[in-house]
All heavy atoms as an XYZ file, in Angstrom:
644
protein
N     -27.317     -7.618     25.972
C     -25.954     -7.817     26.395
C     -25.144     -8.486     25.215
O     -24.011     -8.143     24.984
C     -25.883     -8.660     27.654
C     -24.454     -8.848     28.156
S     -23.820     -7.310     28.703
C     -22.267     -7.883     29.355
N     -25.727     -9.441     24.551
C     -25.040    -10.112     23.441
C     -24.602     -9.101     22.359
O     -23.577     -9.130     21.837
C     -25.849    -11.184     22.851
C     -25.893    -12.416     23.646
C     -26.661    -13.494     22.858
C     -26.721    -14.815     23.698
N     -27.405    -15.860     22.904
N     -25.493     -8.135     22.136
C     -25.242     -7.179     21.064
C     -23.999     -6.305     21.440
O     -23.157     -6.048     20.626
C     -26.502     -6.337     20.826
C     -26.273     -5.377     19.737
C     -27.474     -4.527     19.430
N     -27.347     -3.952     18.117
C     -28.256     -4.027     17.199
N     -29.419     -4.571     17.423
N     -27.992     -3.455     16.038
N     -23.916     -5.834     22.661
C     -22.763     -5.107     23.114
C     -21.515     -5.775     23.023
O     -20.516     -5.208     22.592
C     -22.985     -4.615     24.582
O     -24.159     -3.764     24.652
N     -21.508     -7.060     23.364
C     -20.250     -7.882     23.364
C     -19.816     -8.063     21.876
O     -18.660     -8.001     21.588
C     -20.496     -9.216     23.960
C     -19.306    -10.094     24.142
S     -17.990     -9.274     25.118
C     -18.382     -9.926     26.707
N     -20.752     -8.286     21.007
C     -20.409     -8.447     19.595
C     -19.756     -7.145     19.046
O     -18.791     -7.304     18.312
C     -21.636     -8.802     18.751
C     -21.487     -9.028     17.239
C     -20.489    -10.147     17.006
C     -22.761     -9.354     16.608
N     -20.246     -6.044     19.365
C     -19.688     -4.798     18.897
C     -18.271     -4.585     19.485
O     -17.361     -4.254     18.736
C     -20.599     -3.596     19.244
C     -21.867     -3.652     18.487
C     -19.899     -2.291     19.097
C     -22.953     -2.679     18.922
N     -18.107     -4.959     20.738
C     -16.785     -4.877     21.341
C     -15.779     -5.786     20.631
O     -14.659     -5.346     20.335
C     -16.873     -5.205     22.830
C     -15.493     -5.190     23.639
C     -14.858     -3.826     23.573
C     -15.730     -5.653     25.049
N     -16.076     -7.021     20.343
C     -15.271     -7.959     19.628
C     -14.893     -7.439     18.288
O     -13.769     -7.503     17.811
C     -15.896     -9.292     19.538
C     -15.112    -10.273     18.693
C     -16.034     -9.910     20.982
N     -15.851     -6.894     17.617
C     -15.607     -6.313     16.244
C     -14.666     -5.180     16.328
O     -13.705     -5.019     15.525
C     -16.927     -5.827     15.618
O     -17.823     -6.840     15.406
N     -14.742     -4.290     17.316
C     -13.812     -3.145     17.416
C     -12.426     -3.655     17.820
O     -11.399     -3.143     17.242
C     -14.318     -2.209     18.537
C     -15.603     -1.408     18.199
C     -16.011     -0.627     19.399
C     -15.326     -0.507     16.993
N     -12.283     -4.640     18.659
C     -10.982     -5.177     19.011
C     -10.401     -5.871     17.810
O      -9.114     -5.752     17.561
C     -11.049     -6.143     20.165
C     -11.444     -5.539     21.492
C     -11.635     -6.580     22.588
C     -10.390     -4.517     21.960
N     -11.105     -6.532     16.998
C     -10.589     -7.131     15.779
C     -10.055     -6.125     14.821
O      -8.974     -6.225     14.223
C     -11.634     -8.007     15.103
O     -12.018     -9.047     15.944
N     -10.818     -5.018     14.635
C     -10.395     -3.962     13.705
C      -9.091     -3.222     14.240
O      -8.227     -3.003     13.457
C     -11.489     -2.883     13.640
O     -12.655     -3.610     13.164
C     -11.167     -1.787     12.694
N      -8.989     -3.143     15.590
C      -7.800     -2.543     16.146
C      -6.610     -3.430     15.836
O      -5.540     -2.878     15.571
C      -8.017     -2.360     17.650
C      -6.849     -1.749     18.338
C      -6.553     -0.419     18.223
C      -6.025     -2.489     19.232
C      -5.470      0.201     18.873
C      -4.978     -1.915     19.827
C      -4.738     -0.563     19.665
O      -3.641     -0.023     20.276
N      -6.743     -4.707     15.967
C      -5.590     -5.629     15.711
C      -5.129     -5.546     14.262
O      -3.972     -5.543     13.987
N      -6.045     -5.339     13.311
C      -5.727     -5.295     11.952
C      -4.965     -3.915     11.722
O      -4.021     -3.904     10.976
C      -6.968     -5.346     11.075
C      -6.727     -4.935      9.648
C      -7.630     -6.731     11.137
N      -5.425     -2.864     12.331
C      -4.791     -1.586     12.134
C      -3.374     -1.623     12.643
O      -2.488     -1.000     12.040
C      -5.545     -0.492     12.911
N      -3.047     -2.394     13.622
C      -1.649     -2.505     14.111
C      -0.773     -3.239     13.144
O       0.465     -3.048     13.185
C      -1.625     -3.255     15.474
C      -2.221     -2.415     16.634
C      -2.213     -3.253     17.912
C      -1.526     -1.111     16.914
N      -1.296     -4.037     12.337
C      -0.527     -4.815     11.365
C      -0.206     -4.071     10.113
O       0.426     -4.615      9.190
C      -1.154     -6.167     11.055
N      -0.582     -2.798     10.055
C      -0.342     -2.035      8.820
C       0.931     -1.179      8.977
O       1.363     -0.891     10.076
C      -1.526     -1.093      8.560
C      -2.799     -1.821      8.247
C      -3.941     -0.861      7.867
O      -3.950      0.250      8.342
N      -4.885     -1.371      7.166
N       1.419     -0.800      7.838
C       2.640      0.096      7.802
C       2.501      1.110      6.676
O       1.869      0.820      5.683
C       3.869     -0.680      7.740
C       4.091     -1.484      6.516
C       5.211     -2.527      6.589
C       6.533     -1.952      6.268
N       7.656     -2.860      6.300
N       3.166      2.224      6.791
C       3.149      3.275      5.813
C       4.452      3.008      5.006
O       5.545      2.967      5.571
C       3.168      4.673      6.403
C       1.802      4.824      7.150
C       3.265      5.697      5.300
C       1.710      6.123      7.976
N       4.296      2.980      3.705
C       5.375      2.819      2.799
C       5.507      4.091      1.876
O       4.412      4.523      1.368
C       5.207      1.597      1.876
C       6.324      1.421      0.870
C       5.073      0.321      2.721
N       6.606      4.657      1.779
C       6.815      5.798      0.896
C       8.005      5.463     -0.045
O       8.816      4.551      0.250
C       7.225      7.093      1.713
O       8.437      6.821      2.444
C       6.142      7.450      2.691
N       7.947      6.116     -1.143
C       9.005      5.823     -2.115
C       8.950      6.800     -3.318
O       8.129      7.643     -3.316
N       9.845      6.539     -4.231
C       9.951      7.350     -5.457
C      10.038      6.391     -6.611
O      10.876      5.523     -6.654
C      11.116      8.290     -5.421
C      11.209      9.206     -6.633
C      12.327     10.179     -6.491
C      12.427     11.183     -7.656
N      13.435     12.169     -7.514
N       9.188      6.634     -7.682
C       9.259      5.869     -8.881
C      10.004      6.601     -9.939
O       9.733      7.768    -10.177
C       7.841      5.495     -9.382
C       7.887      4.697    -10.695
C       7.075      4.713     -8.307
N      10.995      5.920    -10.537
C      11.793      6.569    -11.608
C      11.866      5.615    -12.816
O      11.667      4.470    -12.702
C      13.213      6.858    -11.111
O      13.876      5.616    -10.710
C      13.225      7.810     -9.891
N      12.266      6.204    -13.866
C      12.488      5.446    -15.110
C      13.922      4.895    -15.013
O      14.690      5.193    -14.051
C      12.424      6.352    -16.347
O      13.388      7.376    -16.250
C      11.046      6.961    -16.527
N      14.367      4.073    -16.014
C      15.642      3.450    -15.982
C      16.802      4.497    -15.981
O      17.818      4.219    -15.494
C      15.808      2.400    -17.126
O      15.528      3.086    -18.296
C      14.910      1.271    -16.920
N      16.520      5.678    -16.568
C      17.525      6.728    -16.618
C      17.525      7.621    -15.388
O      18.225      8.599    -15.300
C      17.420      7.533    -17.862
C      16.181      8.417    -17.945
O      15.398      8.433    -17.015
O      16.021      9.104    -19.018
N      16.608      7.300    -14.373
C      16.599      8.053    -13.144
C      15.653      9.190    -13.124
O      15.522      9.964    -12.113
N      14.857      9.419    -14.208
C      13.877     10.559    -14.214
C      12.718     10.137    -13.409
O      12.205      8.997    -13.484
C      13.464     10.781    -15.645
O      14.528     11.167    -16.457
N      12.112     11.090    -12.611
C      10.931     10.842    -11.817
C       9.758     10.557    -12.761
O       9.620     11.080    -13.889
C      10.558     12.052    -10.994
N       8.892      9.649    -12.331
C       7.729      9.177    -13.174
C       6.417      9.487    -12.397
O       6.161      8.776    -11.406
C       7.845      7.765    -13.537
C       6.868      7.202    -14.574
C       6.994      8.017    -15.898
C       7.135      5.717    -14.833
N       5.682     10.459    -12.775
C       4.408     10.840    -12.167
C       3.273     10.044    -12.775
O       3.394      9.574    -13.839
N       2.144      9.930    -12.018
C       0.959      9.298    -12.536
C       0.975      7.784    -12.528
O       0.171      7.080    -13.146
N       1.936      7.209    -11.738
C       2.034      5.728    -11.642
C       1.048      5.289    -10.573
O       0.988      5.875     -9.454
C       3.429      5.296    -11.246
C       3.481      3.751    -11.030
C       4.412      5.750    -12.275
N       0.231      4.299    -10.868
C      -0.696      3.777     -9.860
C       0.061      2.678     -9.048
O       0.660      1.815     -9.564
C      -1.911      3.086    -10.527
O      -2.574      4.073    -11.332
C      -2.799      2.588     -9.480
N       0.069      2.868     -7.685
C       0.705      1.931     -6.781
C      -0.386      1.268     -6.008
O      -1.200      1.947     -5.311
C       1.677      2.702     -5.810
C       2.292      1.713     -4.895
C       2.625      3.504     -6.584
N      -0.485     -0.075     -6.128
C      -1.550     -0.804     -5.478
C      -1.008     -1.908     -4.525
O       0.065     -2.418     -4.802
C      -2.391     -1.621     -6.555
C      -2.930     -0.817     -7.696
C      -2.598     -1.438     -8.967
C      -4.399     -0.843     -7.558
N      -1.756     -2.221     -3.538
C      -1.390     -3.333     -2.658
C      -2.079     -4.537     -3.323
O      -3.321     -4.591     -3.522
C      -1.919     -3.186     -1.286
C      -1.570     -4.351     -0.342
C      -2.006     -4.176      1.075
O      -2.682     -3.217      1.425
O      -1.726     -5.070      1.856
N      -1.303     -5.611     -3.682
C      -1.820     -6.790     -4.368
C      -2.944     -7.442     -3.519
O      -2.705     -7.670     -2.332
C      -0.677     -7.727     -4.611
C      -1.085     -8.899     -5.450
C       0.076     -9.770     -5.803
C      -0.263    -10.883     -6.773
N       0.954    -11.597     -7.208
N      -4.026     -7.741     -4.186
C      -5.115     -8.417     -3.495
C      -6.019     -7.541     -2.659
O      -6.918     -8.009     -2.000
N      -5.721     -6.271     -2.546
C      -6.558     -5.266     -1.808
C      -7.026     -4.142     -2.633
O      -6.636     -4.031     -3.824
C      -5.642     -4.703     -0.640
C      -5.014     -5.726      0.232
C      -6.002     -6.312      1.181
C      -5.303     -7.354      2.113
N      -6.195     -7.913      3.054
N      -7.841     -3.260     -2.125
C      -8.272     -2.061     -2.837
C      -7.478     -0.852     -2.494
O      -7.868      0.283     -2.817
C      -9.804     -1.852     -2.471
C     -10.740     -2.864     -3.115
O     -10.401     -3.384     -4.171
N     -11.787     -3.132     -2.434
N      -6.378     -0.991     -1.726
C      -5.537      0.084     -1.289
C      -4.705      0.532     -2.530
O      -4.038     -0.306     -3.161
C      -4.647     -0.372     -0.199
O      -5.413     -1.007      0.823
C      -3.858      0.800      0.377
N      -4.699      1.873     -2.808
C      -3.865      2.329     -3.915
C      -3.490      3.828     -3.664
O      -4.072      4.520     -2.891
C      -4.636      2.157     -5.193
C      -5.804      3.014     -5.408
C      -6.436      2.824     -6.771
O      -5.942      2.093     -7.601
N      -7.579      3.403     -7.054
N      -2.530      4.225     -4.396
C      -1.997      5.565     -4.370
C      -1.521      5.903     -5.779
O      -1.326      5.000     -6.640
C      -0.824      5.720     -3.385
O      -0.352      6.997     -3.364
N      -1.254      7.218     -6.112
C      -0.750      7.603     -7.362
C       0.415      8.496     -7.117
O       0.445      9.319     -6.223
C      -1.824      8.370     -8.256
C      -2.962      7.406     -8.513
C      -1.235      8.866     -9.467
C      -4.062      7.987     -9.275
N       1.513      8.263     -7.905
C       2.703      9.114     -7.662
C       2.476     10.507     -8.184
O       1.713     10.819     -9.043
C       3.935      8.542     -8.483
O       3.639      8.554     -9.853
C       4.318      7.166     -8.043
N       3.164     11.423     -7.417
C       3.080     12.882     -7.799
C       3.956     13.081     -9.038
O       4.647     12.155     -9.534
C       3.635     13.711     -6.636
O       5.040     13.375     -6.447
C       2.858     13.496     -5.320
N       3.986     14.335     -9.497
C       4.878     14.640    -10.685
C       6.313     14.369    -10.390
O       7.107     14.133    -11.292
C       4.651     16.084    -11.074
C       3.327     16.351    -11.720
O       2.676     15.436    -12.192
N       2.861     17.631    -11.696
N       6.761     14.414     -9.109
C       8.124     14.152     -8.781
C       8.349     12.665     -8.475
O       9.400     12.281     -7.997
C       8.515     14.966     -7.541
O       7.673     14.714     -6.421
N       7.377     11.790     -8.773
C       7.449     10.349     -8.614
C       7.262      9.851     -7.201
O       7.362      8.675     -6.977
N       6.874     10.706     -6.276
C       6.775     10.248     -4.890
C       5.443      9.658     -4.601
O       4.388     10.059     -5.182
C       6.932     11.471     -3.930
C       8.315     12.164     -4.052
S       9.754     11.041     -3.747
C       9.523     10.732     -2.017
N       5.357      8.663     -3.757
C       4.094      8.077     -3.318
C       4.124      7.690     -1.807
O       5.251      7.626     -1.225
C       3.781      6.769     -4.105
C       4.679      5.600     -3.881
C       4.399      4.664     -2.917
C       5.860      5.474     -4.646
C       5.269      3.635     -2.681
C       6.726      4.379     -4.373
C       6.402      3.520     -3.419
O       7.235      2.415     -3.142
N       2.939      7.511     -1.263
C       2.757      7.142      0.145
C       1.577      6.277      0.233
O       0.511      6.637     -0.330
C       2.612      8.376      1.053
C       2.395      8.100      2.549
C       2.271      9.361      3.263
C       2.033      9.179      4.711
N       1.905     10.434      5.466
N       1.643      5.075      0.749
C       0.567      4.082      0.801
C       0.595      3.320      2.184
O       1.705      3.057      2.585
C       0.578      3.172     -0.460
C      -0.660      2.335     -0.491
C       1.845      2.369     -0.510
C      -0.775      1.508     -1.782
N      -0.545      3.080      2.705
C      -0.593      2.260      3.953
C      -1.027      0.860      3.548
O      -2.050      0.662      2.918
C      -1.648      2.835      4.910
O      -1.273      4.225      5.154
C      -1.687      2.084      6.220
N      -0.197     -0.132      3.892
C      -0.418     -1.526      3.516
C      -0.226     -2.451      4.681
O       0.242     -2.055      5.725
C       0.547     -1.907      2.393
C       0.337     -1.087      1.091
C       1.981     -1.770      2.806
N      -0.603     -3.680      4.537
C      -0.431     -4.696      5.483
C       1.092     -5.155      5.579
O       1.753     -4.963      4.569
C      -1.254     -5.932      5.161
C      -2.733     -5.687      5.193
C      -3.243     -5.359      6.571
O      -2.947     -5.981      7.560
N      -4.095     -4.339      6.663
N       1.564     -5.679      6.648
C       2.883     -6.188      6.712
C       3.141     -7.150      5.631
O       2.211     -7.913      5.233
C       3.108     -6.855      8.101
C       3.167     -5.926      9.281
C       4.526     -5.177      9.340
O       5.584     -5.711      8.799
O       4.555     -4.069      9.998
N       4.331     -7.236      5.027
C       4.708     -8.191      4.036
C       3.835     -8.143      2.751
O       3.690     -9.143      2.116
C       4.807     -9.600      4.607
C       5.793     -9.705      5.748
O       6.864     -9.145      5.665
N       5.397    -10.373      6.790
N       3.330     -6.976      2.495
C       2.507     -6.788      1.254
C       3.334     -6.846     -0.020
O       4.553     -6.699      0.049
C       1.757     -5.448      1.329
N       2.689     -7.016     -1.130
C       3.300     -6.904     -2.422
C       2.694     -5.721     -3.114
O       1.491     -5.568     -3.148
C       3.107     -8.180     -3.343
O       3.745     -9.306     -2.610
C       3.654     -8.005     -4.666
N       3.606     -4.797     -3.577
C       3.117     -3.620     -4.289
C       3.155     -3.887     -5.803
O       4.061     -4.483     -6.303
C       3.947     -2.428     -3.980
C       3.917     -1.948     -2.501
C       4.848     -0.703     -2.335
C       2.513     -1.639     -2.022
N       2.103     -3.335     -6.493
C       2.077     -3.403     -7.922
C       2.209     -2.000     -8.431
O       1.444     -1.068     -8.008
C       0.775     -4.072     -8.390
C       0.667     -5.487     -7.853
C       0.653     -4.054     -9.900
C      -0.746     -6.130     -8.100
N       3.044     -1.749     -9.425
C       3.229     -0.432    -10.035
C       2.754     -0.509    -11.487
O       3.226     -1.351    -12.306
C       4.718     -0.069     -9.952
C       5.225      0.078     -8.554
C       5.729     -1.051     -7.894
C       5.258      1.303     -7.942
C       6.197     -0.908     -6.570
C       5.802      1.452     -6.649
C       6.221      0.268     -5.922
N       1.780      0.317    -11.804
C       1.237      0.335    -13.162
C       1.209      1.748    -13.771
O       0.948      2.757    -13.091
C      -0.286     -0.094    -13.165
C      -0.465     -1.486    -12.786
C      -1.936     -1.808    -12.851
N      -2.185     -3.187    -12.395
C      -3.348     -3.654    -11.994
N      -4.332     -2.837    -11.866
N      -3.495     -4.865    -11.627
N       1.587      1.817    -15.023
C       1.622      3.102    -15.767
C       1.437      2.762    -17.235
O       2.134      1.859    -17.775
C       2.884      3.845    -15.544
C       2.846      5.311    -15.958
N       2.966      5.683    -17.341
C       2.779      6.441    -15.302
C       2.864      6.982    -17.428
N       2.774      7.488    -16.153
N       0.628      3.534    -17.976
C       0.457      3.301    -19.380
C       1.750      3.474    -20.100
O       2.513      4.402    -19.886
C      -0.571      4.407    -19.927
C      -0.748      4.172    -21.445
C      -1.928      4.167    -19.248
N       2.089      2.561    -21.024
C       3.276      2.560    -21.754
C       4.445      1.861    -21.130
O       5.544      1.817    -21.700
N       4.281      1.398    -19.886
C       5.329      0.674    -19.146
C       4.867     -0.678    -18.710
O       3.731     -0.942    -18.541
C       5.724      1.454    -17.893
C       6.490      2.784    -18.156
C       5.757      3.947    -18.412
C       7.824      2.814    -18.231
C       6.418      5.122    -18.695
C       8.494      4.013    -18.496
C       7.795      5.184    -18.727
O       8.373      6.333    -19.037
N       5.827     -1.600    -18.500
C       5.501     -2.934    -17.964
C       5.102     -2.783    -16.525
O       5.638     -1.977    -15.779
C       6.751     -3.862    -18.111
C       7.041     -4.214    -19.511
O       6.154     -4.260    -20.375
N       8.330     -4.452    -19.794
N       4.113     -3.588    -16.152
C       3.682     -3.683    -14.715
C       4.845     -4.298    -13.912
O       5.459     -5.290    -14.367
C       2.464     -4.508    -14.589
C       2.005     -4.693    -13.146
C       0.653     -5.456    -13.083
O      -0.331     -4.898    -13.619
N       0.668     -6.596    -12.477
N       5.105     -3.796    -12.706
C       6.189     -4.376    -11.853
C       5.585     -4.650    -10.476
O       4.740     -3.899     -9.996
C       7.311     -3.342    -11.644
C       8.023     -3.096    -12.940
C       8.303     -3.827    -10.617
C       9.077     -2.064    -12.899
N       5.932     -5.854     -9.938
C       5.475     -6.221     -8.618
C       6.742     -6.270     -7.735
O       7.725     -6.845     -8.078
C       4.756     -7.632     -8.596
C       3.464     -7.549     -9.326
C       2.702     -8.852     -9.137
O       2.926     -9.680     -8.195
O       1.774     -9.119     -9.969
N       6.604     -5.761     -6.520
C       7.722     -5.711     -5.557
C       7.169     -6.195     -4.167
O       6.291     -5.558     -3.619
C       8.357     -4.356     -5.389
C       9.093     -3.863     -6.577
C      10.411     -4.629     -6.738
C      11.203     -4.078     -7.914
N      12.439     -4.760     -8.131
N       7.738     -7.255     -3.682
C       7.365     -7.770     -2.359
C       8.062     -6.904     -1.238
O       9.327     -6.693     -1.403
C       7.680     -9.243     -2.150
N       7.414     -6.487     -0.230
C       8.020     -5.780      0.894
C       8.493     -6.795      1.940
O       7.865     -7.785      2.179
C       6.989     -4.898      1.579
C       6.366     -3.834      0.662
C       5.301     -2.999      1.485
C       7.350     -2.893      0.086
N       9.658     -6.473      2.452
C      10.239     -7.345      3.520
C       9.676     -6.802      4.853
O       9.599     -5.639      5.034
C      11.775     -7.304      3.506
C      12.305     -7.873      2.270
S      11.846     -9.565      2.014
C      12.672     -9.962      0.577
N       9.293     -7.752      5.758
C       8.811     -7.358      7.036
C       9.906     -6.668      7.910
O      10.821     -7.387      8.311
N       9.752     -5.417      8.244
C      10.656     -4.732      9.105
C       9.852     -3.947     10.076
O       8.873     -3.401      9.740
C      11.592     -3.825      8.329
O      10.888     -2.869      7.622
N      10.258     -3.975     11.331
C       9.494     -3.287     12.384
C      10.283     -2.237     13.023
O      11.374     -2.102     13.135
C       8.988     -4.255     13.415
C       8.009     -5.175     12.723
C       7.515     -6.167     13.756
N       6.586     -7.046     13.070
C       5.479     -7.462     13.544
N       5.030     -7.128     14.692
N       4.708     -8.287     12.850
């Protein structure tokens, strides 16, 4: 019985974490407005990441109030904090 209860608690904990996530989409551009492909978009402190398409678009699932890190060879790294919106 203890084993079954432990598995149930683990599943409920995982479910709660999943609810606190959100999908973030966006477009990365250069200062002149040109789309920038191949940019790595990471959630700070996590292993979650995405890469922009040739048109600069990205989609990433992150925790509420996450900070995104944008990295690309030849450009300065940028960090952007997300504001909590529901």
